[in-house]
N, C-alpha and C positions, 0 to 999 in steps of 0.2 A: 554697575549693574552685571552680573554674573549669570548666564543661563544656568549652569549648574550650583548658582548660589545656595548654601543650605541652612546661613544663619551663622554659619562660623567668618572668621576674617584670615587672610592669608598674607605668610609673611609678606613684606613690600618687595624686599631684593628679590625672593620666588618670583612673586608676581609681575616685576617687569621682566627676568630674561624669561617668564614664561611666554607672554605678551608679545617681547619682542617689537619689532615692526609692521603688526599686526593691523593697528588702525590706521597708518598712512597707505599701506596697500590694499587693504579692502576699501580705500575709498575706487578706485578702478573695478571695483566686483558689486558696489552697493546697488547700483538701477538692478543689476540680474538677482541679485537677494529679493527686492524689492516685486521684479516680474514674478520671481518663483514662488515669492509669498502671497500672491495676487491670486497666484492658478491653484495654490494649496488652497487659499481660503473658500475657493470657487467649490474644489472640489469638497472641503467642511461642509459647506450649505449644501450640498448635492444629498450627502449623506446624513443630515439631520443633525450637526454638532454645532452650528453656526446659523442663527434665523435670516431671513431675509434682510431686516432691517440693519443687521449686526453686518451682514455681509457691505450692504452699500455703505456703512461707515467705515469699515475696512477700504473698501473700493478708494473712498474720495482722500482717505487720511495716506493711503499710499501711494496718489497721484499726487496729493499736496509734496509729500517727501520727495517722489522722482523730480516733481519741479525745482527742488533745493538741489538735489543732484545735480540737474542740466545745469543750473544756471551756478553750481558751485561754492552755493553758501550751508551745501550738508557740510557736518561737519562731526567727528569721532572722539569724543572729550576722553580727557583722562580717568574719567569715572569708569568711562567702558570697556570693556576686554574687546569686542570686536562690531564689527559694523552688524552681525547680526541680533548682539544682545541691545546695541542703539537704536537700532528698529523695532528690536520688542517692545523698549521701556518707549519709544515714541510712540506705539500705537497702545500701548495700555496707558499710559499718562493722558492720550487725548478720546480714548473711549473705553477706560476702566474693564469689565468684566471682557468684553467683545476681544480687545487686544488680548487678555490671560489666556483666549482660548487658540490663538492663533497656532501655538506651537505642538498642538494636539498632533499626535502622528505622525510625529516629523521628531528628528536629533539634530544638534548642530551638525554631526557627520552629515547628513543628506543636503543639509543646508549648503555647506561649504561646497560638496561635489557637484551641485545641481548648478552653483551661481558661477563657479568654476569652469565649469565646462559649458555653460550661456557664453560666459566673456571669451571662454577659448576659440568656441564656433562663431561668435560674431566677428573675431579678431583675425583668424582664418580667412574670413572670408573679404575682410579689409588687406592684409596681405596678399590675397588673390588676385585682387582691384588693382592694387599696389603694382605689381608685378607686373599685369597688362600693361599700364599705362608707360613704364620702363622698355616694357618689351617693344611697343609701338616706336616711342623713341628710337630706340636701337636700329628695327628696322627702315626707319624713314632717313637716317643716319645710312646706312647700310645701300641704300638706294642710292640716295645723294653721291656718296663716294664710292660706286659700286666698282669702278675703274683707276682708282686713285693707289698709285703702287706706295705698299708700304714692305719694307724687306722683313721676310720670316727669319726668323731665327730659331736654332738648334744649338741647346748646351751653352747658352746665350752668346751664339758667336753667327755671325751673315751665314746665311743657307741657302734661299732661294727665294723669288719675288712670290708677294703674297698682296692684298688689296685693304684697305682701309673698309671696302664694304663684306669682305668674309671676315675680319676683324669685330666689328660689330654685330653680324648676323649670327657670328659664331656666339656671341655672349646671349643674344636673343635668341636661339634654339635651345642652348644650355637651359635657358629659365623656364623652359616649357618641362623639361624633364621636375624642377623643382615645384612645379605649381604641380602636375601628379601626386608630386611626395604629401604636397599641402592638404590637397583635397581625401586624398587617403587618411590623415590624421585626423581631416574635420568628421571622416566618415563615422571615423570610431569614436569620437565626441559625441555625434549627433544619437545618443543612446539615452535616453532621462531615468535618472538614478534617484530621481525624488520617490520617496514614499520607501527607501530602503531603512530608512531609520539608522539606527547606532549599526546597521548593517546586519540584522536579523528580522527586517520587517517589522510590522505592526497589527497588533489583536482588533484594531478597528477594521472596521470593511471599508477601507480605502480604494478609490477608483482611480488605479495610474495608469492607465489609458488617458483617461481624462485630462488628467496635468501632462502627457505628453502630448495630445493634442493642442492646448492652451498653450502649452510652450515651443511649440514648432519643432519637437523633436521628432525625427525622423524613426524612430522607434523607441522601445525601453527596453532597459537591463532587466530580464524577469528574474533571473534571480537576485533575491536581493543582496544573496553573500558576494555574489561576481560584481556585481555594482559595485560594493564598498573594496574590492580589490582592485577595482580601475583606476584609485587614489592611487598615484608613482608610475602605474603602466600609461597611463592617458599621458602623462610629462614628459614620458622615456620619447614614447611616439613622436609626441610633438616637437620635443628639443629636436630627435633626427630629422625631421624635415624641416625647421628651422636653420637648423647648421648646415643640411646642404644646401639651401636658397644662402647663408653666409658664407660657405665655401665659392661659389659664384661671385658674389659681389666682391668677394676680399681678395680674389684672384684677377678680376678683371680690375678694383682699385690698384693694386700692385702693378699690373700694366698701364695703368696711366701716368702713376708715377713714377714709371720707366721710363715712358715714352716721353714723358715730359723735360727730363732732364737734357741738359746740354749737350751730352753724350750722344742721344738718340734725336733727339729735336724732334718728334714727327707729330707732338699736338703742343696746342697751347690753351689758357683759358683767359678769360679777361682779367685784367689785376685785381677787380674789386670780389674775385672769386677766392684769390690765393691773402698771401700773407707774407711779410718782410722780417727782413732780419733785425736785431736791434744792434748791431755793429757791423755787417756786413750791407751798403746800403742796393745793391745788387738785384739782392735773392728776389724771388718769385716763387715761393715756395707752396707746394702741393697740400697743405697741410688738414684739409676737406677729405680726400682719397687717404691721407695717411690715419685720419682716426677713424673711417671707415673701415678700415682694412684692418686696426687694431680691435674695435667694436667689435665687425664679425668675427675675428680670430676668435674672440673671448665668446661669443655665443655658439662660436664649434666646438667649445667644452662644454658646452651646458649639459650634452646626454651624458656625459661621462660625471661629471657632478651630482646628477639624478640618480645615476647607477649606483655610484657610491653610496646615497643616505637609504636607497630603499632597495637593494639586490636581494638582502638576506632578511628579509620583514616576515614574519609569517602573516596568513588569513587575519584579517580583523582590523580596526583603527590602530594607529599609535602616533603619538605626538609629533614623530619625527616628520609625518605629511606636513604637517603646518611651514617646517623651511623650505618645502617648493614653491612656495605661494609667488614669495620675491624673485628668486632668479626668475620665473616664468616669464612673471609681468612684467618685469626689465628688460628681456630678451624681446616680447611682443613690443613691447613699446618704441625699445631704441631700433628695431628693423623699421617700423613704420616711420621714423624719423632718416633713417638712412637710407629708405628707399624713395623717400621725399626729395631730400638731398642729392641724391644722385639723380635722380632723372632731373632734376632741376638744371645742375650742373652739368651733364650731359647733353641738354639743346646749347647751350652756348658753347660747346666745344670748338676749337678751331683746330684744322688740319692742315699741315703744311704739306707744300710739294718737298717732293726729296730730290736733294743733287745725287744724279746719280753719277756724278764725275769726281765726286770725292773718289779718295782711293780704297775705303774699307767696303766700298762695293765692288771691288772689282771684278772678283767670283762671283757674283750673286746670281749670273745667270749660264754657269755651268751645266747643268743638267739643262736647260732649253740648247746647248750648245750640241751637248749627247744627243737629248733628242732629235734634232735637227739632221746629225749624220746617220741617226737610225732610218728618219723617214727617206735620205737617199741611197738607203742601199746596206750600210752597215751594220752588222749584228750590236746591241745594247752590250755587251763585254767588248768586242774590240773599240767602240765607240767609251766607251768610261775610260780605256785602257788611252788613248789616243786626247782623250781632253785633259786626262790625269798626268799626261806625262808633259804636256803645255803648261798645266799648271804649275809642276815641279820644275824645269827648266826657263820659267818666267816670258816662256812666247804667248800665253794664251791673251787671246784679245775677242769684247764680245761685238759684234756686230751691231750698232744702234736701231736697227730698225725692230730687234726684238724687244728693245725696252717696253714697248707697249702693246706687244702683240703676243705677248707668251706670259704676262703676269696672273696671278693666281688672282681672277676676278669671280664675282656671283654675278649671275644675271636676273633678270625680272622673275624668268619660271622659280627659279629657286627660293627667292624671295617668297613667293606668293606662296610654294609650298608649305615654307617655313612659316607665315602665317595662318596657314591653313590647318596647320599641327596645334597651334596653343587649345586647349583644353577650353570649353564651357565655363566660367567662372559665376554665372548669375545666377 
């Protein structure tokens, strides 16, 4: 069944090409198309297109289909072009004429738009809650290891002392910015497009305020052309927000891979969170975090992919928009998995003590030595030149009393302030 079927058949090669992977991807938005269909039916009953008995029948059938979706028994067979045609077919089969009325005053265009926006809205909320869980894990680790020394690096060379507390809480605070962007994207998609039909509205006296309230949108997109113009723009805005979150997670994953290597040896994980080599029995590989890094790097490219598909399209609907569904859904589902695995893994991180007697840390405290001279009356430039000369001639020595009194730690007050900055996600 096709919603646009006018009695002629389409070439099978063309049909397969135009449908693409819609049947698989549409399973992710099935529950949202059903939600929107129910809201639309209630509105049709209000304006007299459906009677109360027909509405009751539609409500019961949609609930039955929602149960199938929840139980993962709902299927979109090859006979159907997409989820929208499958749902309408089911309603017609069950209800006859009442099912045939459900498409009154709407187009597949606004069906897709509203289902996707409901999916985006829900899943942006899921991501925000998952980020909050990871944020809390990081702050707990920061407090636990706030005074544990971690050598700081610039240019991948030993620079000056830091701490695990600073490292963990740095990524926690970075996540705050990512959540702010997720919330901005959510605000954009929280506008109801239902009722825009094919992009030019409907001559029926529809009540768009009613469907806005029924679907828990904060507002509606009043201009019907503007509503359809959001296809592509919604995805671009969301992809940018997802990309920023992926950027943070990718950088963090890279740190973990680096710090697990024998050359750094700052952290470790239980063996059951790592993998081995088929030829080298000593290997303990951070495959999980390497895959997180790769997946997040891919998500960072999503914004450019969407821009290239949509940036030169005029107003109105174009079939190009169909190609946005798969990468967007894939990005959401991937990020949800990544956040879950990342949080699970970090809760089992093993922080190691750094051996400051190692020769490579010989100059880790040169800045502290400069600061000590300044506190005893020297100017900064004089102190810098004194310590610099000692480094050059090999006479520099750092007193061990500096080792644990001048590391770059973070205190509970700073951690509390970081925690207070996190936006309300509920």
